N, C-alpha and C positions, 0 to 999 in steps of 0.2 A: 341396718346392722350402721351402727357407728362408726365410721372412718378411724376415728382417733386411736383407737385401742390398738390400729395393725401396728408392725414395726415400722419403723422411717426407713424409705431407701433413699441416699445423699439427702436428709434433711426432711425431704416431703413424703405425704400417705400414698398411701400403693395406690388409691383412684387415680392422683395429680401423675405417676412414673406413668401406669398404664393409659391414661386418656392421654398423654406424651405420644408414646407407642403407637396408640390407635393414630396420632394424626400425623407420625410419620411415615407409616407405611399408607393412608389415604396420601398425603402429597406428593410421595413417592409415586404413586399411580394417577393420578393426576398432572405432576409435571413430566410426567416421562411421555404423555400423548397431546398437553397444553398448544408445547412450542411449534408446532407441525399440525395444528388443527388449521389457521389460514391457509396453507398448503394445499389441504385436503380438501379444502373448501370450494379452492382457488382451481385447481391441478385437476384434481378427480372428480368433482361434482359439479363444476361450469357455475359456482357462486360470482354474483358480481361482489366490489369492494364496498359498496351498501349494504348489500343483503347480510355480508360477514361481518359490519358493524352494526346490522338490527339482531343481527343473532347474539352479539357480546351485550348489547345494553336489554335488549329483552332478560339476559341469563342474569344478571347485574341484577338488576330491578326486582325482579323477582325472588333470587333470595335474600335484596336489602329490605322488601315488603314483610315476607313471611316471618321473618327473624323476629319484629314486633311481635306477632300472631302465636307463634310458637313459643316463645317465654313466657305470651298470660297466660297459654295452654296448661302448659307445664307447671306456673304457679297454681292453676285452680285443682289442676291434678293432685298436686305436691309430687309430682315423679317425676325424676327427669329422663332416668335412661332409656326408656321404651321412645321419645322423640328421638335418641342421641343415635341406638339400634338403626330403626325406621331410617333416622335421615342418610347414616352412612352405609344402611343398606339399598336403598334406592340409587346413591350414586357408582356405588359399586355394579350391580346390575345394569346399568346405564351405558356407561361408558364401555363396554365392549361392543355393545347395540351400533356404536357409529362403524362396526368393520363392515356393515351389514347395508350401510345408508346408501341411497341410492338418485337421491335427490336434496337440493340444499334443503328446504323446506323439514324434510326428513332431520338433517342435523339441528336444525331448527328446533322444532318438537322434543328430540331428543337431551339436546343442553339445557332446553328450557327445565325438563323433568330430574336433570341433572342438578340444575342447582336450588332448587325445589327441595331436592337432599340437600342441600346444604343449609338451607331455608330451616326449614326444622330442626336441627341437630347444632344451630350454631351457639343459640341462648340458651339453651336450657344447658347445652354441656361446658360454658364457661359457668352458668348458674352450680353447677355439680359440681367443678373443679372451686368455685370461691366455699361449698356447702364444705368441701373435703377438704378444708385448709384453715385454719389460727389464722387468725387476723396478722399477727406479727410475723407471719413468713407469706402475707398474700402475693406480694413482687416476687419472689423466687418460685413461686408456682406459675404464676401467670408466664414467669421470667425463660421458666423450662419448661412451659408447652411450648410457644413462641419460638425457642431456640430446637424442641423437636419437629416441629411442623417445618420450618425451614430448611433443617438439615436433611429431611423429605425431598424438599420443594428442590436443592442443589442439588442433589444424588438421580432425583428424576431423569432430567435430560442427559446427563452423562452414563448414565443405565443405556437411555432409547439411544447412545450413540454407539454403542458395542452392541446393543443387541440386533440392531436394523440389519447392518450387515450380513447376519444370519439367517436374517427372516427376508433376507433377496429384499430389501430397501420397500418393503411392500408394510405400507402404513395401517392398514386392514389387517394386517397379521400383529402388527405393535398394539393397536386396540385391543386385539384379543388376549395379547400378553400381559397388559396393564391389570387386567383381573387378576392374576395373584394377589401382587400388592394388598388392590382393593378387597381382597378376602378375608390376607391377613388381618388388614385392620378390623373387619366385622368379628372376623374369630377372636383378635382380644380384647374386644369392647366386650363379646357376651360372657366371658368365661373368667374375663380378669376386674372387669370396672366393676363397683358393686355401688346399688341406689343409698342414694343418703335425702333420706327424706326431711330429717331436722340438721341443722348446724352444726356443727362442731364447737363454735364457740358465739354464741348469740349475743355475745356485750356492745352491743350499737348505740346502746345509752339511751334508745328510745323509749318515750313516757307514752308513746301515745302509738297504737296498734289500728292501718288502716284498715279499714272494713273490704269485705270483698265485694266488687262492684265485676260490671261489666265493662270492656275494656270502652273509656271514653276518654273526652278530655279532661274530665272533670278527675277522674281517678291519675291518670301521667299529671297533672298539676300536682294534689296529692304524694308526689314523687319527692316534692322538696325543692325549695328554689336553687337549692348546692347542685343539686343532682342536673334540674333543667338548663341552669347558666352554662356546667361541663359541656355536656350535650352539644348547646348551642355555641360554644367555641372549638369544640373537634368537629364539628359541624363548616363553621366557616375555615378551619386548616385544610379539611378536606376539600374545599371547595379550590384551593390552592394548588391540590395535589395532582400531578398528572399520571395517566396510566405510567408502567414503568418501559411499556414499547417506548415510551417518547425519548425515554435516557438512552436506551438502545440504537434508535433513531439518530441520536443524537454523536455518538459513537461513531456510525455509519459514516454520518455526511463531516466527522472529523479527519473520516482515513481508514478508520478500524476494517481490517479483511472482517466479510462476511464468517467466515468459518470461525471467526474469533469472538462472535460475537457472542454465543453460549456461553464462552469459559469467563468472559468479562463480566457478565452476570452471576454467574459463579460466583465471583470474587466478592458481591452485593450478598450474595446468600450466604457466605462463611463467614463473613461478619457479624449478618444479624445472625445468625444461628451464634456464633463467638461470646458477642455480647451480652446476650435476652437472658442467660441466665446470673451473671455479674450484677449486668446491671436491675434484675429485678433486686438482688439481695441488698443493693445499694439505695435503693427505694425505699427498703423496708428499713434501712437505718438510716437514713437519713432523711426521708420522707418523701413521698410519692409525686407532693407537688411541685418540689423543687427537681428532683428526677426528670417530670415529665418538662417542665420549662428548659430543662438541660438539652434534651430529645428536641427542641422546638427549634429551638439555638442552632443545633446542629444541622440540621433542615435547613433553617435560613444559609447556614453560611454552604452547605452543599449545593441548593441551588446555585447561589453565586458564582461558586467554582466551577459548576455546568455551564454556567453562561458566560464563561469568562476564559475558561482553560483549553486553550488548543494546541495541547503539548498532550499525542498519544501517550506516552509513558505518565504524564498527569492524570492522565484520563482514569489509569487504571488505580489509581490511589482517590480520585472523589469516587468510585465508584463502593470502592472499601470503608471512607468515611461514608456514603450515605446511607450503609447498611447498620453505622452505629447508631445514626438516627432514630429507624427503626426499632433496634432493639432498646431502646430509654423511652419509647412512646407506646408502643403497641399493647408488650402485657402490664406498663405500667398503669396504661387507661383504663384496661377491665380492672384494675388492682382496685383504681380509684372508683369503679362505677363500684364495686364490693365493701367499700368504705361509705358510702352517701346512702346507700337505699337498704329497708328494713328489710330484714332475709326473705318475709313472705311473697315479696314484689321482687326480689332480685332476679326469676326470668326474665320477667318482662321489663325492667329496666336495661338488662342488655340487651332484649330486642332494640329495645328503643335506640341505645346508643349505636348498634353495629348497625342499626335501619341508615338511622340520620347519616351518620357518616358516609356507609356503601352508597346512596342512592346520592348524595352531592358529588362522587366519584363520576358521576356520568354526568354534569354538565363540566365538572373541572375538565374534565379531557375533551369537552368538544370544544370549551372557551380556551385552553390552553392552543389548539391543533388552532384555533381561527387564527388564534394572535400569533401563530409560527406563522403560517399559511400568509397573513397579513401585513405581517412586520418582519420577523426576524426571530432566529431559536433564544437569543440572547433575552428578546422582547418577554416571548414566554414563561421563560425562565425568572425573570426581575419580578413578573404579575405572579407566581405562585409564590417568590422570596414575598412580598409584598403583604400579599396574602397570611402567611403564616405569623407575619409581623405583626399584623393586623388581631388575629386570633390571640398573640400574645398578649398586647396589650391589654384584650378584653379581660383575658385569664388573670394578668395582676391586678385589675381594677375590680371585676365582678366577681369575680369566685375569692367568698368568703367563706368558707365553713365554718357551720358552729362549734360551740366550746366542746361539743361532743368529737367532735372531728379535730381536733387540734393536733392529731398526729398526723395529715394529711401531708 
């Protein structure tokens, strides 16, 4: 069924709008419980800090690796929705099971399967968004999706803040309660999102169709030098991007009250959500490449401000400013991938892009934390800014899209 015939909503196709709604509900559910997970592991289950780090490392690595394979499998099947439904459904079922976890290893297994769901859904979902969108509005579509995703992530902790007292501050009950939002996500996905086997606009101007092959290095190379260079640049960039936990740790080290940490993180999420769709629209108008470069520059400035700011009032502005970076790179990066890769291999391309940048975040956080401990927080943020500047130089010098992609 061709989504191009549907009536547009906010200038976007039906699929894009409802996939945004799905992500809103899912992130609302996830972020309702994620901020409390370390406390649950430590205080309820008696997990050590090392084991908590192991859980999150295994979870993130699992999701990142699976994205590569799920993207390729969805290409071969020429079907994306079943992968997306399976991924969201698995996560929806797993999260409330945390309520009956009795040992740290139980949480490890559950987080593994939760992230397995994410690994299965992300690349096929991004491909489905790109197939449901004309190339002229790719930036708007991915910007809207990131805005909805982030809005859910922002409201999740707030909802938990109000619901927990009603649940007698019992985290196990909160995990059960989170299933409601996850259920709404799956329900919206099953009944309102349509399969799109062929893209609306196949005008990528590729003269050679890639042959169907098993996942291999030869197949990855055949996706093209511009795509591989962009993945390399994005991976270098990710090697300097620390977990948001370090941003909150920085705020706490500057004297921000513990109770205000979720609120200052909310400022980041609101900024991210508010600027995502406008950033996508600007990218469609002025070029995805220029917009991405602007986002990286914002990141460099943000990390410089995180390093140098000592005022608590200034810190609130820095968190808001940092949200602009995410808005100008996250969705726009996905739009660039859609422009660079032939449609038959778009699922694989998103799997490689998401997988490479996701895997890079693990050593990035470890190295960031090591510099923080051995030297000081300022040095850690300067390291992150330097890696982003290096990625920006590589991007400007080596990323030369072909004439067929001059609109990037």
